[in-house]
C-alpha positions as CSV (number, residue, x, y, z in Angstrom):
1,M,-0.1,0.3,0.0
2,S,1.4,3.3,-0.7
3,R,2.2,6.0,1.5
4,S,-0.7,8.2,-0.1
5,S,-3.3,5.6,0.2
6,T,-2.4,4.8,3.7
7,L,-2.7,8.4,4.4
8,D,-6.0,8.5,2.2
9,L,-7.5,5.5,4.5
10,R,-6.4,7.1,7.5
11,A,-8.5,10.4,6.5
12,R,-11.4,8.2,5.6
13,L,-11.3,6.6,8.8
14,L,-11.4,9.9,10.5
15,R,-14.4,10.9,8.6
16,A,-16.0,7.8,9.0
17,A,-15.6,8.0,12.9
18,E,-17.2,11.0,12.7
19,A,-20.2,10.0,10.5
20,E,-20.6,7.1,13.3
21,I,-20.7,9.3,15.9
22,A,-23.1,11.7,14.5
23,A,-25.3,8.6,13.9
24,T,-25.0,6.6,17.2
25,G,-23.4,8.6,19.5
26,P,-19.6,8.5,20.5
27,A,-20.4,5.7,23.2
28,R,-21.8,3.4,20.6
29,A,-19.7,4.0,17.8
30,S,-17.8,0.9,17.0
31,L,-14.4,0.4,15.3
32,R,-16.4,-2.4,13.0
33,A,-18.9,0.0,12.0
34,I,-16.7,2.6,11.1
35,A,-14.4,0.0,9.1
36,R,-17.6,-0.9,7.2
37,R,-18.4,2.8,6.4
38,C,-15.1,2.9,4.5
39,G,-15.3,-0.7,3.1
40,V,-12.4,-2.5,5.0
41,S,-12.1,-4.8,7.2
42,H,-11.8,-4.1,11.1
43,Q,-8.2,-5.1,11.0
44,A,-7.6,-2.5,8.6
45,T,-8.0,0.0,11.3
46,A,-4.7,-1.4,13.3
47,H,-2.5,0.0,10.7
48,H,-3.2,3.7,11.8
49,F,-5.0,3.5,15.4
50,A,-4.2,0.7,18.3
51,D,-7.6,0.8,19.4
52,R,-11.1,2.9,19.3
53,A,-9.7,5.2,21.7
54,G,-6.9,6.0,19.6
55,L,-8.9,6.9,16.6
56,F,-11.2,8.8,18.6
57,T,-8.4,10.8,20.4
58,A,-7.3,11.8,16.9
59,L,-10.6,13.0,16.0
60,A,-10.8,15.3,19.2
61,V,-7.6,16.5,18.5
62,E,-8.9,17.6,15.1
63,G,-11.9,19.0,17.0
64,H,-9.9,20.9,19.5
65,D,-7.8,22.1,16.7
66,L,-10.7,23.3,14.2
67,L,-12.5,25.0,17.8
68,H,-9.0,26.7,18.3
69,E,-9.0,28.3,14.8
70,K,-12.6,29.5,14.8
71,T,-12.2,30.9,17.9
72,R,-9.1,32.9,16.7
73,E,-10.7,34.0,13.9
74,A,-13.9,35.3,16.0
75,I,-11.6,37.1,18.6
76,A,-9.7,38.4,15.7
77,G,-12.9,40.0,14.2
78,A,-14.0,41.6,17.6
79,P,-13.5,45.1,19.0
80,V,-11.2,44.5,22.0
81,D,-13.3,46.9,24.4
82,G,-15.9,45.7,27.0
83,G,-15.2,42.1,26.6
84,Q,-16.6,41.9,23.1
85,Q,-13.8,39.4,22.5
86,V,-14.6,37.1,25.0
87,A,-18.2,37.2,23.6
88,A,-17.0,36.6,20.0
89,A,-15.0,33.3,21.3
90,G,-18.2,32.2,23.1
91,T,-20.3,32.8,20.2
92,A,-17.5,30.8,18.0
93,Y,-17.7,27.8,20.6
94,V,-21.6,27.8,20.5
95,E,-21.4,28.0,16.7
96,F,-18.8,25.0,16.8
97,S,-21.0,22.8,18.6
98,R,-23.7,23.2,16.2
99,R,-22.0,23.1,13.1
100,H,-19.7,20.1,14.5
101,A,-22.0,18.2,16.9
102,A,-20.2,14.8,16.9
103,L,-16.8,16.4,17.3
104,F,-18.0,18.7,20.0
105,D,-19.5,15.4,21.8
106,L,-16.4,13.4,21.5
107,M,-13.9,16.3,22.9
108,Y,-15.3,16.3,26.1
109,R,-15.6,12.5,26.8
110,P,-12.5,11.6,28.5
111,D,-13.7,8.4,29.3
112,L,-13.4,7.4,25.4
113,L,-10.1,9.1,24.8
114,H,-6.5,8.7,25.5
115,N,-6.4,11.8,27.6
116,D,-2.6,11.5,28.3
117,D,-1.9,11.8,24.3
118,E,0.5,14.6,23.4
119,R,-1.5,15.7,20.6
120,L,-4.6,16.1,22.7
121,V,-2.9,17.8,25.7
122,A,-1.3,20.3,23.6
123,A,-4.6,21.1,21.7
124,R,-6.5,21.7,24.8
125,L,-3.7,23.6,26.4
126,A,-3.4,25.9,23.2
127,Q,-7.3,26.6,23.7
128,R,-6.6,27.1,27.1
129,E,-3.9,29.8,26.5
130,L,-6.0,31.6,23.9
131,M,-8.7,31.8,26.3
132,L,-6.6,33.1,29.1
133,A,-5.0,35.6,27.0
134,T,-8.2,36.9,25.8
135,V,-9.7,37.1,29.1
136,A,-6.5,38.7,30.2
137,A,-6.7,41.5,27.4
138,A,-10.0,42.2,28.4
139,Q,-9.1,42.5,32.2
140,A,-6.1,44.9,30.9
141,R,-9.3,47.4,29.6
142,G,-10.8,47.1,32.8
143,W,-13.2,44.4,32.0
144,G,-13.7,41.7,35.0
145,A,-10.7,43.3,36.4
146,D,-11.6,41.9,39.9
147,V,-11.4,38.3,39.5
148,P,-8.6,36.2,38.8
149,T,-8.0,35.5,34.9
150,A,-8.3,31.9,35.2
151,E,-11.5,31.9,37.4
152,L,-13.0,34.1,34.8
153,A,-12.2,32.0,31.8
154,T,-13.3,29.4,33.9
155,L,-16.6,31.0,35.0
156,G,-17.0,31.9,31.1
157,W,-16.3,28.4,29.6
158,A,-19.0,26.8,32.1
159,A,-21.7,29.0,31.1
160,V,-20.9,28.7,27.5
161,H,-20.3,24.9,27.3
162,G,-24.0,25.0,29.1
163,L,-25.4,27.0,26.6
164,A,-23.8,25.2,23.7
165,V,-25.0,21.8,25.1
166,L,-28.5,22.8,25.7
167,E,-28.9,24.8,22.4
168,R,-27.4,21.7,20.6
169,D,-29.8,19.3,22.0
170,L,-32.8,22.2,21.3
171,V,-33.7,22.6,25.0
172,V,-33.1,26.2,24.7
173,S,-35.4,26.5,21.8
174,T,-38.2,24.3,23.0
175,V,-38.5,25.7,26.4
176,Y,-37.7,29.5,26.0
177,P,-38.3,30.1,22.4
178,E,-38.4,33.6,22.7
179,V,-34.8,34.1,23.9
180,D,-32.0,35.4,21.5
181,L,-29.1,33.2,22.3
182,D,-26.6,35.7,21.1
183,L,-28.2,38.1,23.4
184,I,-27.6,35.8,26.4
185,L,-24.0,35.2,25.5
186,R,-23.3,39.1,25.5
187,R,-25.5,39.3,29.3
188,V,-23.3,36.3,30.1
189,V,-19.9,38.8,29.4
190,H,-21.7,41.7,31.0
191,V,-22.6,39.4,34.3
192,L,-18.8,38.2,34.3
193,D,-17.7,41.9,34.1
194,A,-19.7,42.6,37.4
195,L,-18.1,39.8,39.5
196,R,-15.8,40.9,42.4
């Protein structure tokens, strides 16, 4: 098998895993079903991934990298004052959860991943550093200045992650159809700014 066809199979397995997770959920997606989607044997997956957690970890790394890229783009396009870049990062997070639901679900399932994988650790730390830098830059301009940076970043992440999950599962739109999620995200930023 040539190097290009080997790389192609790896990419196809990742896309098939994403499709299988979207169809069945991450806990039920099996290597056999993923291989079947690619038209290869179950054993063919072993050439690229030692086990299901290895395949899922590679996919989670892709998810974190894509989230990081989308977050950076959102931050770069937002004004620097009043925590607006923090709000933009939150909006990017919710948008990512909508557009890439299978990846989003997998990225936050440590029970299904090799959590000590160097690439996964690095991808998670890159997102952490981006958010700490974004919050710190807003604090330097007076937003949320009375709360330690890591605490503020964690509070913001918890609020936005909760909104992302509720929105993805159509809970917000069902229970509170009159609520504008983008307005809620801006209000979260305002509330975080008011913390003492």
